[in-house]
Wavefront OBJ file of the C-alpha trace (Angstrom):
o trace
v 0.091 0.067 0.057
v 1.419 3.271 -0.851
v 1.191 6.505 1.584
v -1.807 8.758 0.797
v -1.894 10.476 4.287
v 0.621 10.582 7.100
v -0.967 8.806 9.404
v -2.443 5.817 7.183
v -0.630 2.424 7.452
v 2.291 2.656 4.980
v 4.896 0.959 3.483
v 6.532 4.067 1.803
v 10.266 4.158 2.820
v 10.772 7.275 5.082
v 13.477 8.300 7.651
v 12.243 6.607 10.794
v 14.303 7.384 13.842
v 12.770 4.472 15.405
v 9.974 2.002 15.064
v 8.062 0.897 18.002
v 5.935 -2.307 17.897
v 2.112 -1.705 19.394
v -0.193 -4.136 19.631
v -2.158 -2.810 16.537
v 0.501 -1.555 14.345
v 4.326 -0.604 14.201
v 4.776 3.163 14.777
v 7.244 4.841 12.909
v 8.478 7.760 14.762
v 9.982 10.500 12.822
v 12.317 13.309 14.590
v 13.564 16.628 13.138
v 16.310 18.107 15.082
v 14.902 18.483 18.350
v 10.796 17.985 17.555
v 8.496 14.990 17.141
v 7.000 15.512 13.577
v 5.533 12.405 12.762
v 3.917 9.135 13.801
v 2.828 6.774 10.997
v 0.897 3.658 11.244
v 3.143 0.848 9.765
v 2.029 -3.004 9.319
v 2.245 -5.149 12.175
v 5.095 -7.331 10.022
v 7.494 -3.987 9.816
v 10.650 -4.959 11.779
v 11.362 -2.742 14.803
v 14.055 0.054 14.706
v 15.567 0.711 18.176
v 15.562 4.477 19.022
v 18.309 6.200 16.791
v 18.357 9.563 19.383
v 17.387 10.685 22.746
v 14.068 12.173 21.951
v 13.273 9.126 19.883
v 13.687 6.703 22.718
v 11.696 9.394 25.170
v 8.963 9.316 22.357
v 8.898 5.579 22.719
v 9.371 5.528 26.454
v 6.216 7.619 26.505
v 4.223 5.588 24.065
v 5.113 2.563 25.782
v 3.975 4.375 29.325
v 0.632 5.427 27.405
v 0.166 1.333 26.449
v 0.325 0.748 29.941
v -1.407 3.460 31.304
v -4.285 5.025 29.177
v -4.526 8.184 31.329
v -0.466 8.835 30.729
v 0.014 12.614 29.763
v 2.615 13.159 27.069
v 5.486 15.852 27.497
v 7.150 15.926 24.283
v 8.531 18.597 21.952
v 6.145 18.480 19.267
v 6.516 20.419 15.330
v 2.372 20.934 14.974
v 2.508 22.206 11.344
v -1.006 22.678 9.677
v -3.373 25.314 8.783
v -4.643 27.305 11.900
v -8.348 25.603 11.485
v -6.384 22.330 11.705
v -4.096 23.708 14.955
v -7.473 25.015 16.276
v -8.937 21.315 15.675
v -6.327 19.564 17.202
v -5.817 21.773 20.299
v -9.464 20.905 20.974
v -8.913 17.370 20.549
v -6.032 17.541 22.774
v -8.662 18.928 25.423
v -10.501 15.532 25.566
v -9.510 13.304 28.083
v -8.388 9.834 28.229
v -11.676 7.686 28.037
v -13.989 10.230 26.802
v -15.154 11.156 23.388
v -16.596 14.135 21.515
v -18.185 14.088 18.438
v -17.383 16.043 14.859
v -20.321 18.051 15.132
v -19.655 19.199 19.057
v -15.955 20.459 17.904
v -17.159 21.928 14.825
v -19.859 23.707 17.139
v -17.224 25.016 19.607
v -14.940 26.223 16.782
v -17.512 27.464 14.538
v -16.678 25.196 11.953
v -18.472 22.362 9.725
v -18.124 18.657 10.807
v -16.685 17.685 7.661
v -13.907 20.790 8.330
v -12.875 18.860 11.507
v -12.771 15.496 10.174
v -10.499 16.393 7.581
v -7.974 18.188 10.019
v -8.197 14.897 11.873
v -7.377 12.983 8.716
v -4.501 15.390 8.482
v -3.433 14.795 12.048
v 0.488 14.117 12.034
v 0.874 12.945 15.371
v -1.968 10.222 16.019
v -2.132 8.877 19.658
v -0.380 12.132 21.145
v -2.920 14.360 19.554
v -5.705 11.842 20.140
v -7.956 12.122 17.049
v -9.485 8.426 17.724
v -11.687 10.226 20.676
v -13.311 12.083 17.992
v -16.658 9.810 16.787
v -19.781 10.525 15.008
v -22.518 12.275 16.609
v -25.232 9.414 16.782
v -22.091 7.438 18.596
v -20.911 5.501 15.529
v -16.932 5.565 15.015
v -16.952 7.919 12.105
v -13.748 7.395 10.113
v -10.214 7.505 11.140
v -6.998 8.173 8.860
v -9.233 9.217 6.066
v -10.992 6.027 6.145
v -14.169 4.558 6.902
v -13.397 0.986 7.150
v -10.606 -1.681 7.384
v -7.634 -1.626 9.587
v -7.709 2.028 10.409
v -11.093 1.542 12.252
v -9.602 -1.510 13.876
v -6.678 0.925 15.369
v -9.643 3.389 16.727
v -11.238 0.346 18.278
v -8.349 -0.513 20.017
v -7.322 2.769 21.106
v -10.957 3.655 22.504
v -11.172 0.108 24.157
v -7.887 0.680 25.921
v -8.647 4.000 27.006
v -12.003 2.958 28.369
v -10.428 -0.135 30.503
l 1 2 3 4 5 6 7 8 9 10 11 12 13 14 15 16 17 18 19 20 21 22 23 24 25 26 27 28 29 30 31 32 33 34 35 36 37 38 39 40 41 42 43 44 45 46 47 48 49 50 51 52 53 54 55 56 57 58 59 60 61 62 63 64 65 66 67 68 69 70 71 72 73 74 75 76 77 78 79 80 81 82 83 84 85 86 87 88 89 90 91 92 93 94 95 96 97 98 99 100 101 102 103 104 105 106 107 108 109 110 111 112 113 114 115 116 117 118 119 120 121 122 123 124 125 126 127 128 129 130 131 132 133 134 135 136 137 138 139 140 141 142 143 144 145 146 147 148 149 150 151 152 153 154 155 156 157 158 159 160 161 162 163 164 165 166 167
């Protein structure tokens, strides 16, 4: 599968500073200088890569802490690009506590936006788990999409994350 979005499951070659095996995918960690810039979901059969820098090691340590305790609060140097609207959406998502969800419509109302625009911002999130877009669901309680997909493995990842946080 070729890469079409930064947080879809990818097989494209990228300069990862770590590849951390998670229960649902291998997480490709991208660092630029002193900033975490991307976390990609890679196929489970991807070979792990030990952290290649201090920051990559810290990212892996904090992700592992989250997998042990879903209430873990990340404290990392993040490079959050994107448009003003996307950053506002991501900031709203980061305010949603672990174990809770919100809807695309609720965030849209809070930001005076539209649910589809919120969904597009979620799909453009380059730092999944850290910016927990999996906590955004459809107004009717359905999962909605995830990683710009409405079925398949991305939704299984979203289900896993939501189950982990509600345990």
